[in-house]
N, C-alpha and C positions, 0 to 999 in steps of 0.2 A: 073958520073961527076955532080957536083952541079952547078946550074945556078946562075948567078949574082943576080937574083931576090930572090932566096932562102937566100943568104947571106944578102941582104938588109932587108928582112923581119925579120930575126933573130936579126940583130943589132937594128932595130927599136923597136921590141917587148921586147928584153932582154938586150939591151945595147951593146955598142961598143966592150966590152971585152968578149962577149959571143962567144963560139966556137960551131962548128957544127961537129957532128960525124955521121958516117954511122952505121946502125945496124949490129950486129954480130949474127951469128947463135947460137942457144941454149941459147938465152938471152931473158929477158922480160924487157920491158920499160914501166914505168908508169908515166903519167904526162898529163898536159893540152895540147890539140892540139891547136896550135896558128894560123895555116894557112894551107890551101890546095892550091897548085898550079896545073897547068895542069898535072904535072908529079910526084909531091911529096906531102907528108903530113909531116908537121913540128911539132914536139912535144917537149915541154919544160920539161926536166926530172930533173930539179934542178941543183944547183951548176953552173949556167951560161953555161949549156950545152943543146944543142938542138940536136935531132936526126932527120935526114932527111930520111923518109921512102919512097921507090919507090912504087908508087901506083899500079904498075903492079904486085908487089910481095905480096900485101895485099889481104886478102879474102873479105874485104869490105873497103869502104872509111870512116875513122873516122870523126865524126862531129866536126867542129871548135868550140872551146869554151868548149868542153866536156873534162872530164878527161877520159883517155883511158889506157888500158893495151894492149900492143902489144907484143906478144910472137912469137919468130922465131923458126921454126923447119924445117930442110931440105930445107932451102932457102926461105920458105914461111912465111909470117907474118899473124898472127891471131889476129884480133881486137876484143876487148871486151870493150864497153863503160861502164864506172863506174859512176853511178848516186849517188853522195854523199848525196843527199837530200832524198833518198829513206827511207821511214819509214817502220819498220816491220809491217806486216799485223797482225791484231788482230783476233785471233781465239776465237769463242764463242761456 
């Protein structure tokens, strides 16, 4: 169950017409993490859609402001932060 706080955060960050969905098993969600509450991590996955991830089901808490890939398998979410500013290392 989503808290009123989660709904307020999504509307403030993404607009009144944004919608919140819960993650589905065997799916991957990629987007910016816009907030963490005491129980949920909220991710903007585009098209005015936010995913509310239950922190108890994630292997780690994603960083607010970072782009993350969160993949679900067997009811667990696996977080991978994506650093879009990473430059390839130069081998000499």
